[in-house]
N, C-alpha and C positions, 0 to 999 in steps of 0.2 A: 616464520610465515607472514610476519607483518602485523600480527594481532597484539603484540606487546612491544612497547618501545622503550628504549633506554632513556632515562632522564638526561637532559642537557645541562641542568643547573641544579646545584644544591639549594634548597629553600632556606637554609640557615646561614651559611657563609657565602653563598653565591659562587662557590667553586665550580669550575666547569669539568673537573675530572671526577667521573663517577665510576666506581668499580662494580663488577657484578655481571650476571647475577651470582650472589653468594648464598651459601647454604649453612644453616646452623642446626646441628642435631640436638634433639631434646629427648630426655628420658621418658619412655612410655608415650611419646607423642610423635606426630609426623614432623619431619624437618621443616624449618621455616626458611623461605626463600626471600631475598631482599636485595636492594641496591644500597651501596654504601659510598659516602663521600670519601675521597682520597686524602683530603687535608687532615694532617695528623692530629690537630687539636679540635676537630669537628666530629668526624666519624658518624655523621647523621645517617640513620638507616631509613629507607623507604620501602614499603611493601612492594613485592614483585609486580602486582597488578595495578599499582597506583597510577602509572602512566599509560593506562589503556581504558577501553570502554567498559571493561569488566571490573572496574574499581569497586571494592567492597565485597567481591566474590571470593570466598575462602576455599581455594582449591589448589592442589599441587599442580605444577606445570604439566606433569604427565597426564593427569586427569583432564586438564583443560585441552590438551592436544587430542585426547580421545573424544571429548565432546565435539570439538570442531570438526574432526574427521568424520564422525558419525553424522553430524548435521549436513556436511557437504556431500556425503555419499547417499543421503536419503533421496527419495523421489521428489523431483521439483513440482510435481503435480498435486502433491498432498502436503498438508501442514504437519510439521514435526510436533508431536505433543510431548508434554512433560513425562507422561508414563513411558514413552519410547526411550527417553534419555535415562530414566531411572532404571529400566530393565537392561538397557544395552551397556551402560557405563557404570552402573552401580553407584549413583550419587543420590544425595537427598533430594526430596521433592522441592524444597526451597531453593537449593542450588540450581537444580534443573530449570525451575521457573525463572530465576534471575538470568540465567544464560539465554533462555529463549526470549525473554523480554528485551534484552540488549540487541540481539540480532534482528528480531522482528521490527523494532523501532527503526533501526538503521536501514533495513530494506524498504520499509514504508516511506521513510523520508526521501530515499533515493528514487522510489517510484513516483512519489508526488512531484518531485523536481523534474523527473523525465516527462510527466504529463503536462507540465507547464512550459517546457522548453523544446519539445520535439516539433519537427516540421513535417507536414504531410502534403503530398502532391499527387497528381494524376487521378487514378480511380479511387475514390474515398467512399466507403460505406458508412452510413450514419444511422444510429438507432438508439433507443432507450429501453431499459429493462427494469424489472422489479426484483428486489432482493428480499421480498417478504413484507409483512406488515405487523403492526402491533397496535394495541388499543390505547387510546388516551381518554381521560375523563373529560367531561364537558367543561370542567373548571381549569383545564390545562392552560397555563399562561403562554407557553411557547406557541401554541396553535390557536390562540384565542381569536385572531382575525379570520382564519379559515373556518372555524366553527361558527362564528357569527354570520359569515356569508352563507353558509349552508342553512342555518336556521332561518335567516331572513328570506331565503329563496324557497324553502320547502314548508315554512310555517309550522315546523314540528321540532321536537326536542328529543334527544336520546341521552341516556346516562353515559354512554361511551361511544366513541367513533373509531373506525379503523383508520390507521395512518399508514400510508404506503411508502416504503423506502425505495427510492428510484435512483438509477444510475444512467448517465448519458455517456455515449462513446462514439469515437471516430476510429475507423480502421482502414488504413491504406492497403489495398490489395497487394499482397506480397511485401508489405512494409510494416510500419509501426502501428501500435494500438495505444490510444490514449483515452482516459475516462475522467469524468467529473461527477461529483455527487450533486443532485438537485435537492432542493428543500423538500422534506417529506410532505406529502399531500394528504389532507384529511378528506375522506369520502363518506358517503352514506353507507350504512350496513347493506350487504348483499348487492352492492353496485359493482360495476366493472372497474378495473384499475384505471386511473386517470392517464390521459395521453399528454405527452410533452407539448408545450406551447412555445410560441416564438420568443416571448419575454424571458422564459427560463433558458432557452438555448443561447440567447444573446448574453445574458448575465453569467452564464457558466464559464465563458472565456474560451471554450473549445474552438470556436471559429477563428480565433487568433492563431491557432496552430496550423491552419491551412495556408500553404505557400501562396504568395502573390505572383509567382512567376511560372511560366510554362503552362501546359495544358492541364486542366483540372475539371473534375465533374463529381457531383454527389450522387449516390445511389441509396435510396431510402425505401421504406416499407409502405408508404402511402400517407403518412402524417402530413398534413398541410403545412405545418410549421417549417418543414425542411424545404419546401418550395420557396417560402419567404427567405430562408437562410441562403438558398442559391442566388436569389435576386440580390440579397445584401452583399454577397461575395462577387457578384457579376459573372457567375458560372451557371451551367445547366444542372438541373436536378432530375435524374431519371428515376421514376417510381414504379412500383408494382402495388397491387391491391391485395393484401392478405385477407380482407373481408370477402373478396370474391374468389378466394382460393387461388390467387395468382401469386406464385412465389418466385418465378423467374420468367423472363422473356427476352427474346433477341432484339437488338437494336439495329436498325438499318443505316441511318445517317449519323455516324459517330466518327470522331477524329481517329485516325489509325493508332495514335499513341494511347488511346483510352480503351477500356474494356467494352465489348459489345454485348455484354450480358447484364441486364438489370436485375437487381435482387440484393438481398442481404444475407446470403448464405455464409459468407466469411465471418462477419461479425456475430451472426447467430451461433456459429460454432465456438467463437470466443466467449460468448455469454455462457454457454454450456460448460466450457472448461473452467471459467471463473466460479460458477456455482458448485462445480465438483470440488474445486480447491477450498472453498469455504467450509469450515467444520460444521457438521449438522447439529451439534449440540450447543452452538452459540446462542446466547440470549440476544434477541434483536433489540431490546430496550433495557435501559437502566433508569432508576428513579433519581431524578435530579432535584435541585431546590425549587424549581418552578414546574415540576411535573415530569412525566415520562418523556424520554428522549432516546435517540438512536445510540446504541452501544458504540463507543469509539473504537472498540476492538475490531468491529466490522470494517470501519474505514481503514484501519491499519492493514488488515488482510487483503483488501481490494488493491491498495497501492503496492503491497508486497507482491501480489500477482502481476501487476503492471511492470514492476522492475524486473522480475524474473522473465517475463515475456519479452522484454526489451533485449535480453541477453541471447535470445533465440535458442533457449533450452540447451545450455552448454553441458559438457561432460563434467564429472565431479572435480577433476583437476582444474578446469577452467572456472567452474563456479567457486572453488576455493580461492583462486586468485582474485576474483571479483569481490568476494567477501573481505579479503585482505585490503583491497583498495578502499573499501568503505571505512575500515578502521583507520587508515591513514588520514582520511578526510575529517573524521570526527575527533581525532586525538591531537590535532595541531595546537589547540589552545587549552590543554589540560593544566590546571593549577594543582600544585602539590599540597595536600592537607593531611593532617594526622601524622606528620613526621615525628620520629622518636629517635633518641640516641641509644 
């Protein structure tokens, strides 16, 4: 299936003829699968998964195939958990977590690369959303500048401040969806979530994903920063006002190649699908050396969702092929370690 690759070179004698996979039976133990050098005076053995992304994972090939098939046939709108693998394939929880960490990391890297290289054109909806909040102490070094600005402005101090996790997105109607994380924003307790501003949109790099050719237009929810973004790109920005309960309106003077409906219904549905995809039991923050910060697992899951969304929700067989392609990209420079005779 493309998840395990045969070594091209022996790390000991540099022989290019590798045999295998070979099997060695052991008494009262599971058989050992390995690759073996063909040179008669070398016979170096390499573990079966040494030339794959699953290096270090102690599993039989049959069990690995069962894990991969179960992962590929699971619902793409939900995150596969370790407990699901343990119950379905009967593996240990450490093995299941190792397997999930490998595939999750690969999908997240592919999704982040897609968000940095995709090109959007024509009718593009733009919006920001919040993925929750966590509290930071007043002495947090990562948010010291924002906390200081709040205290200088309000002339008051709090023991802890809510910090909002924000995500910026662009969605071409009928096309690609890209997202980028904004820096978490500290706010006063019991205040409304902060709105995206022009400096944050410009520094996110999402505007670079808008094509410079053809007819283009932005469709936003009323935030003033998107009007500035439209002027920066040299295109129009059609807005609605959510504060006035205006979520959709018809446009009269619009290019025929562009949508005649203003609103953000498409990207709003994408935000809902993303939040349903994220596990509800995730901790939004972790304790770092300089104070509380956003859990990197959340960033992984968001870009994993972006990569799956770029595939247009394929069938299990098509999703399996896409996973195999990721293995080929990540295994090209694997170095052999731990070889034994």
